[in-house]
N, CA, C and O of each residue as an XYZ file, in Angstrom:
548
protein
N     -53.722      8.432     33.809
C     -53.781      9.880     33.874
C     -52.391     10.404     34.219
O     -51.788      9.934     35.183
N     -51.857     11.377     33.449
C     -50.505     11.861     33.715
C     -50.439     12.629     35.029
O     -51.407     13.264     35.448
N     -49.286     12.556     35.660
C     -49.042     13.284     36.898
C     -48.867     14.758     36.583
O     -48.008     15.118     35.778
N     -49.660     15.613     37.197
C     -49.561     17.048     36.987
C     -49.206     17.709     38.309
O     -50.080     17.932     39.147
N     -47.917     18.027     38.503
C     -47.535     18.678     39.743
C     -48.130     20.077     39.823
O     -48.183     20.795     38.824
N     -48.569     20.452     40.988
C     -49.181     21.760     41.190
C     -48.501     22.433     42.369
O     -48.370     21.846     43.443
N     -48.072     23.665     42.160
C     -47.516     24.447     43.252
C     -48.676     25.101     43.976
O     -49.481     25.799     43.359
N     -48.765     24.885     45.263
C     -49.846     25.499     46.023
C     -49.253     26.403     47.092
O     -48.054     26.361     47.364
N     -50.088     27.198     47.678
C     -49.626     28.079     48.733
C     -49.734     29.521     48.297
O     -50.403     29.831     47.312
N     -49.078     30.403     49.028
C     -49.200     31.847     48.857
C     -48.842     32.348     47.475
O     -48.806     31.579     46.515
N     -48.582     33.620     47.379
C     -48.294     34.211     46.078
C     -46.926     33.786     45.595
O     -46.053     33.427     46.385
N     -46.754     33.832     44.307
C     -45.503     33.424     43.694
C     -44.589     34.605     43.447
O     -43.382     34.429     43.278
N     -45.137     35.791     43.423
C     -44.401     36.859     42.793
C     -43.472     37.627     43.705
O     -42.264     37.392     43.681
N     -43.997     38.540     44.512
C     -43.103     39.488     45.141
C     -42.371     40.241     44.044
O     -41.207     40.613     44.194
N     -43.081     40.462     42.928
C     -42.542     41.099     41.730
C     -41.393     40.320     41.109
O     -40.492     40.920     40.523
N     -41.406     39.009     41.224
C     -40.398     38.180     40.562
C     -40.920     37.594     39.263
O     -40.125     37.353     38.354
N     -42.221     37.354     39.131
C     -42.777     36.831     37.884
C     -42.678     37.936     36.834
O     -43.204     39.033     37.023
N     -42.000     37.635     35.728
C     -41.828     38.646     34.683
C     -41.899     37.989     33.305
O     -41.529     36.830     33.119
N     -42.390     38.777     32.350
C     -42.371     38.388     30.954
C     -41.624     39.479     30.207
O     -42.019     40.645     30.244
N     -40.539     39.101     29.526
C     -39.704     40.067     28.795
C     -39.368     41.287     29.652
O     -39.502     42.426     29.206
N     -38.941     41.042     30.857
C     -38.483     42.032     31.859
C     -39.582     42.966     32.354
O     -39.269     43.964     33.003
N     -40.856     42.686     32.078
C     -41.935     43.537     32.569
C     -42.751     42.801     33.625
O     -42.948     41.589     33.538
N     -43.220     43.541     34.617
C     -44.058     42.996     35.673
C     -45.528     43.125     35.296
O     -45.915     44.101     34.653
N     -46.355     42.153     35.687
C     -47.803     42.317     35.502
C     -48.315     43.498     36.334
O     -47.677     43.869     37.319
N     -49.446     44.091     35.963
C     -50.033     45.147     36.781
C     -50.347     44.650     38.195
O     -50.418     43.444     38.431
N     -50.533     45.575     39.123
C     -50.902     45.211     40.492
C     -52.113     44.292     40.484
O     -53.038     44.484     39.694
N     -52.109     43.303     41.354
C     -53.194     42.331     41.502
C     -53.379     41.428     40.277
O     -54.428     40.798     40.141
N     -52.395     41.353     39.391
C     -52.498     40.491     38.216
C     -51.354     39.482     38.153
O     -51.168     38.815     37.135
N     -50.590     39.370     39.235
C     -49.562     38.339     39.324
C     -50.229     36.989     39.522
O     -51.285     36.910     40.149
N     -49.624     35.916     38.992
C     -50.162     34.589     39.288
C     -50.017     34.271     40.769
O     -49.055     34.705     41.403
N     -50.957     33.522     41.325
C     -50.889     33.136     42.730
C     -50.953     31.627     42.868
O     -51.250     30.918     41.906
N     -50.675     31.143     44.060
C     -50.572     29.731     44.395
C     -51.326     28.743     43.544
O     -50.758     28.230     42.580
N     -52.593     28.443     43.850
C     -53.290     27.373     43.125
C     -53.583     27.707     41.661
O     -53.910     26.804     40.890
N     -53.478     28.964     41.260
C     -53.716     29.334     39.867
C     -52.496     29.177     38.991
O     -52.557     29.461     37.795
N     -51.372     28.727     39.564
C     -50.108     28.599     38.836
C     -49.683     27.137     38.844
O     -49.515     26.549     39.912
N     -49.507     26.544     37.666
C     -49.058     25.159     37.569
C     -47.794     25.091     36.714
O     -47.784     25.549     35.571
N     -46.748     24.528     37.265
C     -45.530     24.230     36.517
C     -45.606     22.744     36.209
O     -45.513     21.921     37.119
N     -45.773     22.389     34.942
C     -46.076     21.011     34.559
C     -44.883     20.409     33.825
O     -44.444     20.918     32.794
N     -44.375     19.325     34.377
C     -43.262     18.611     33.756
C     -43.772     17.686     32.661
O     -44.929     17.267     32.695
N     -42.912     17.360     31.678
C     -43.343     16.403     30.666
C     -43.669     15.059     31.311
O     -43.093     14.691     32.335
N     -44.585     14.346     30.706
C     -45.001     13.061     31.243
C     -43.856     12.053     31.160
O     -43.159     11.971     30.148
N     -43.674     11.293     32.227
C     -42.636     10.261     32.259
C     -43.006      9.114     31.326
O     -44.180      8.796     31.139
N     -41.976      8.503     30.744
C     -42.218      7.364     29.862
C     -42.055      6.036     30.591
O     -42.319      4.975     30.026
N     -41.619      6.097     31.852
C     -41.440      4.866     32.621
C     -41.129      5.165     34.081
O     -41.134      6.319     34.510
N     -40.860      4.106     34.836
C     -40.521      4.211     36.263
C     -39.262      3.398     36.524
O     -39.027      2.370     35.889
N     -38.446      3.881     37.479
C     -37.271      3.093     37.846
C     -37.679      2.033     38.873
O     -38.866      1.868     39.151
N     -36.717      1.325     39.430
C     -37.003      0.220     40.348
C     -37.702      0.604     41.630
O     -38.284     -0.256     42.290
N     -37.662      1.888     42.008
C     -38.331      2.313     43.240
C     -39.540      3.208     42.962
O     -40.084      3.823     43.878
N     -39.958      3.278     41.696
C     -41.178      4.006     41.365
C     -40.998      5.454     40.960
O     -41.986      6.152     40.732
N     -39.750      5.932     40.864
C     -39.528      7.310     40.432
C     -39.725      7.444     38.930
O     -39.370      6.545     38.168
N     -40.283      8.553     38.513
C     -40.503      8.809     37.091
C     -39.167      8.960     36.371
O     -38.255      9.619     36.870
N     -39.059      8.348     35.200
C     -37.843      8.456     34.382
C     -38.241      8.564     32.913
O     -39.363      8.236     32.530
N     -37.302      9.030     32.109
C     -37.496      9.024     30.667
C     -38.448     10.072     30.135
O     -39.035      9.880     29.070
N     -38.619     11.178     30.845
C     -39.515     12.220     30.353
C     -38.961     12.806     29.058
O     -37.769     13.095     28.957
N     -39.827     12.977     28.081
C     -39.436     13.541     26.801
C     -40.279     14.785     26.570
O     -41.502     14.744     26.705
N     -39.639     15.878     26.227
C     -40.360     17.111     25.958
C     -39.899     18.230     26.864
O     -38.831     18.159     27.472
N     -40.705     19.245     26.946
C     -40.362     20.453     27.683
C     -41.426     20.734     28.742
O     -42.590     20.372     28.570
N     -41.024     21.380     29.836
C     -42.035     21.790     30.805
C     -42.909     22.906     30.238
O     -42.571     23.552     29.246
N     -44.038     23.106     30.899
C     -44.936     24.201     30.522
C     -45.543     24.779     31.788
O     -45.496     24.164     32.853
N     -46.105     25.948     31.659
C     -46.769     26.610     32.778
C     -48.175     26.976     32.344
O     -48.387     27.480     31.241
N     -49.138     26.717     33.227
C     -50.511     27.178     33.026
C     -50.865     28.107     34.170
O     -50.673     27.778     35.341
N     -51.379     29.258     33.820
C     -51.795     30.259     34.806
C     -53.288     30.472     34.612
O     -53.754     30.714     33.498
N     -54.030     30.379     35.703
C     -55.481     30.557     35.624
C     -55.923     31.647     36.602
O     -55.452     31.730     37.736
N     -56.826     32.461     36.127
C     -57.463     33.491     36.947
C     -58.963     33.283     36.862
O     -59.503     33.174     35.760
N     -59.652     33.224     37.994
C     -61.114     33.162     37.933
C     -61.658     34.515     37.480
O     -62.641     34.569     36.741
N     -61.031     35.599     37.912
C     -61.349     36.951     37.440
C     -60.037     37.704     37.232
O     -59.152     37.668     38.086
N     -59.918     38.378     36.105
C     -58.730     39.161     35.794
C     -59.176     40.557     35.384
O     -59.978     40.697     34.460
N     -58.669     41.600     36.055
C     -59.050     42.967     35.678
C     -58.646     43.281     34.238
O     -57.753     42.635     33.690
N     -59.297     44.266     33.627
C     -58.985     44.612     32.232
C     -57.504     44.921     31.998
O     -56.952     44.546     30.963
N     -56.863     45.596     32.942
C     -55.448     45.929     32.753
C     -54.572     44.677     32.769
O     -53.524     44.649     32.124
N     -54.986     43.652     33.492
C     -54.275     42.375     33.479
C     -54.432     41.675     32.143
O     -53.466     41.154     31.585
N     -55.673     41.666     31.627
C     -55.911     41.066     30.317
C     -55.071     41.769     29.250
O     -54.440     41.113     28.422
N     -55.064     43.093     29.272
C     -54.302     43.859     28.280
C     -52.817     43.532     28.365
O     -52.147     43.413     27.339
N     -52.298     43.387     29.585
C     -50.882     43.049     29.773
C     -50.560     41.702     29.121
O     -49.646     41.615     28.301
N     -51.300     40.656     29.479
C     -51.003     39.318     28.969
C     -51.303     39.188     27.475
O     -50.517     38.592     26.739
N     -52.428     39.737     27.021
C     -52.818     39.597     25.618
C     -51.900     40.367     24.672
O     -51.761     39.991     23.508
N     -51.277     41.429     25.149
C     -50.415     42.254     24.291
C     -49.214     41.483     23.752
O     -48.702     41.826     22.686
N     -48.757     40.462     24.449
C     -47.589     39.719     23.981
C     -47.879     38.956     22.696
O     -46.983     38.788     21.868
N     -49.101     38.496     22.515
C     -49.471     37.756     21.296
C     -50.151     38.641     20.267
O     -50.083     38.359     19.071
N     -50.798     39.695     20.708
C     -51.560     40.512     19.772
C     -52.650     39.669     19.136
O     -53.401     38.998     19.845
N     -52.749     39.689     17.833
C     -53.752     38.897     17.108
C     -53.228     37.523     16.705
O     -53.971     36.704     16.165
N     -51.943     37.272     16.967
C     -51.351     35.988     16.591
C     -51.748     34.897     17.575
O     -52.040     35.193     18.734
N     -51.766     33.641     17.137
C     -52.136     32.546     18.040
C     -51.073     32.259     19.103
O     -51.371     31.649     20.129
N     -49.826     32.699     18.859
C     -48.762     32.484     19.834
C     -47.647     33.493     19.583
O     -47.615     34.166     18.553
N     -46.744     33.582     20.540
C     -45.601     34.487     20.412
C     -44.402     33.882     21.123
O     -44.543     33.249     22.169
N     -43.220     34.083     20.549
C     -41.979     33.663     21.184
C     -41.648     34.675     22.274
O     -41.647     35.881     22.027
N     -41.370     34.189     23.471
C     -41.020     35.057     24.599
C     -39.543     34.808     24.920
O     -39.145     33.684     25.226
N     -38.749     35.858     24.846
C     -37.309     35.737     25.060
C     -36.922     35.538     26.513
O     -35.944     34.849     26.803
N     -37.674     36.129     27.430
C     -37.290     36.044     28.833
C     -38.516     35.906     29.716
O     -39.379     36.782     29.763
N     -38.567     34.787     30.412
C     -39.617     34.536     31.399
C     -38.926     34.262     32.720
O     -38.012     33.439     32.784
N     -39.339     34.926     33.750
C     -38.834     34.605     35.087
C     -39.964     33.871     35.793
O     -40.984     34.463     36.143
N     -39.766     32.561     36.000
C     -40.825     31.687     36.490
C     -40.379     30.928     37.731
O     -39.196     30.636     37.900
N     -41.339     30.612     38.598
C     -41.080     29.766     39.755
C     -41.089     28.310     39.295
O     -42.079     27.825     38.747
N     -39.971     27.623     39.528
C     -39.871     26.198     39.212
C     -39.809     25.436     40.526
O     -38.762     25.425     41.173
N     -40.903     24.795     40.939
C     -40.903     24.089     42.222
C     -39.996     22.869     42.222
O     -39.758     22.280     43.276
N     -39.483     22.476     41.053
C     -38.612     21.311     40.945
C     -37.168     21.700     40.712
O     -36.331     20.832     40.461
N     -36.857     22.978     40.787
C     -35.500     23.446     40.563
C     -34.563     23.022     41.683
O     -34.996     22.501     42.711
N     -33.268     23.253     41.468
C     -32.288     22.907     42.499
C     -32.656     23.541     43.838
O     -33.110     24.684     43.890
N     -32.459     22.804     44.897
C     -32.774     23.327     46.225
C     -34.248     23.243     46.578
O     -34.682     23.885     47.535
N     -35.036     22.466     45.831
C     -36.444     22.296     46.163
C     -37.347     23.384     45.635
O     -38.477     23.519     46.105
N     -36.894     24.157     44.687
C     -37.708     25.202     44.081
C     -36.987     26.528     44.081
O     -36.369     26.916     45.071
N     -37.073     27.226     42.948
C     -36.423     28.533     42.846
C     -36.937     29.268     41.619
O     -37.546     28.675     40.729
N     -36.682     30.564     41.591
C     -36.983     31.375     40.420
C     -35.921     31.101     39.378
O     -34.728     31.129     39.679
N     -36.350     30.832     38.138
C     -35.421     30.538     37.056
C     -35.841     31.298     35.807
O     -36.994     31.703     35.659
N     -34.873     31.481     34.912
C     -35.128     32.154     33.642
C     -35.342     31.124     32.542
O     -34.602     30.146     32.425
N     -36.370     31.368     31.742
C     -36.719     30.491     30.627
C     -36.999     31.341     29.391
O     -37.208     32.550     29.494
N     -37.001     30.708     28.240
C     -37.623     31.278     27.051
C     -38.549     30.208     26.505
O     -38.372     29.019     26.772
N     -39.537     30.643     25.735
C     -40.512     29.689     25.229
C     -41.623     30.378     24.457
O     -41.492     31.528     24.038
N     -42.703     29.662     24.282
C     -43.837     30.136     23.486
C     -45.008     30.455     24.410
O     -45.364     29.663     25.282
N     -45.591     31.614     24.204
C     -46.816     31.977     24.915
C     -47.968     31.836     23.938
O     -47.970     32.449     22.871
N     -48.952     31.020     24.311
C     -50.160     30.898     23.491
C     -51.097     32.049     23.831
O     -51.115     32.539     24.961
N     -51.869     32.469     22.851
C     -52.785     33.582     23.090
C     -53.701     33.240     24.267
O     -54.313     32.172     24.280
N     -53.802     34.135     25.258
C     -54.680     33.862     26.413
C     -56.134     33.668     25.979
O     -56.576     34.208     24.965
N     -56.861     32.884     26.773
C     -58.277     32.647     26.502
C     -59.098     33.051     27.721
O     -58.576     33.117     28.834
N     -60.386     33.322     27.508
C     -61.292     33.636     28.616
C     -62.693     33.146     28.261
O     -63.027     32.957     27.092
N     -63.513     32.944     29.314
C     -64.863     32.426     29.108
C     -65.891     33.530     28.887
O     -66.930     33.292     28.272
N     -65.611     34.738     29.384
C     -66.559     35.832     29.254
C     -66.102     37.020     30.084
O     -65.026     37.006     30.681
N     -66.934     38.041     30.108
C     -66.636     39.219     30.923
C     -67.743     39.411     31.948
O     -68.833     38.850     31.829
N     -67.438     40.216     32.954
C     -68.389     40.486     34.025
C     -68.626     41.978     34.143
O     -68.060     42.784     33.405
N     -69.474     42.316     35.090
C     -69.679     43.715     35.427
C     -68.328     44.320     35.769
O     -67.544     43.701     36.489
N     -68.042     45.499     35.278
C     -66.753     46.133     35.517
C     -65.699     45.699     34.516
O     -64.525     46.039     34.659
N     -66.111     44.951     33.504
C     -65.235     44.525     32.416
C     -64.109     43.589     32.822
O     -63.114     43.478     32.106
N     -64.250     42.908     33.965
C     -63.264     41.895     34.342
C     -63.464     40.674     33.450
O     -64.577     40.402     32.999
N     -62.400     39.953     33.201
C     -62.446     38.746     32.379
C     -62.572     37.525     33.279
O     -61.865     37.405     34.280
N     -63.486     36.611     32.913
C     -63.740     35.410     33.713
C     -62.985     34.212     33.153
O     -62.818     34.063     31.943
N     -62.531     33.358     34.079
C     -61.916     32.076     33.729
C     -60.843     32.219     32.645
O     -60.935     31.629     31.569
N     -59.832     33.016     32.964
C     -58.726     33.280     32.042
C     -57.674     32.182     32.175
O     -57.334     31.769     33.284
N     -57.158     31.710     31.034
C     -56.066     30.737     31.011
C     -54.932     31.297     30.160
O     -55.138     31.745     29.032
N     -53.727     31.260     30.730
C     -52.518     31.693     30.033
C     -51.580     30.498     30.002
O     -51.299     29.905     31.043
N     -51.093     30.137     28.816
C     -50.210     28.972     28.670
C     -48.855     29.398     28.133
O     -48.750     30.110     27.134
N     -47.831     28.944     28.821
C     -46.444     29.144     28.399
C     -45.893     27.754     28.102
O     -45.838     26.900     28.986
N     -45.492     27.535     26.876
C     -45.151     26.188     26.429
C     -43.726     26.135     25.900
O     -43.103     27.165     25.640
N     -43.220     24.908     25.744
C     -41.893     24.658     25.172
C     -40.820     25.462     25.919
O     -39.971     26.105     25.301
N     -40.870     25.417     27.240
C     -39.961     26.203     28.066
C     -38.563     25.593     28.099
O     -38.394     24.397     28.339
N     -37.584     26.429     27.858
C     -36.186     26.012     27.948
C     -35.480     26.983     28.900
O     -35.586     28.203     28.772
N     -34.755     26.397     29.859
C     -34.017     27.233     30.808
C     -32.818     27.847     30.106
O     -32.231     27.239     29.211
N     -32.454     29.072     30.525
C     -31.244     29.687     30.007
C     -30.474     30.365     31.096
O     -29.417     30.941     30.838
């Protein structure tokens, strides 16, 4: 089973999480356990067990158990009806960045968000947002 690092703890944003220089609506920022920065799987281990030889690009998965309609509209608007969209500027928390974690700028592909259903009040249940093929700039 591949190692999937997970950032846990409080909120990530403080209005730092951005897509194409825009902030998510209030209460729609990704938070601790719902935000995963996933490194490519290692192809081997060095002599002391550290992962080496990773091939590919990092990705981010954001999950919301409930997302208000304005949050869904914000995230879904980037792809529209297309299955994915190129995102020029993402400001993301990289827990593996220099200094033990920092906010960094990336560009990459956003896959169309998915959800399991809606609830009373039109909130979206079990929403997943995937940002793939991330390259730092």
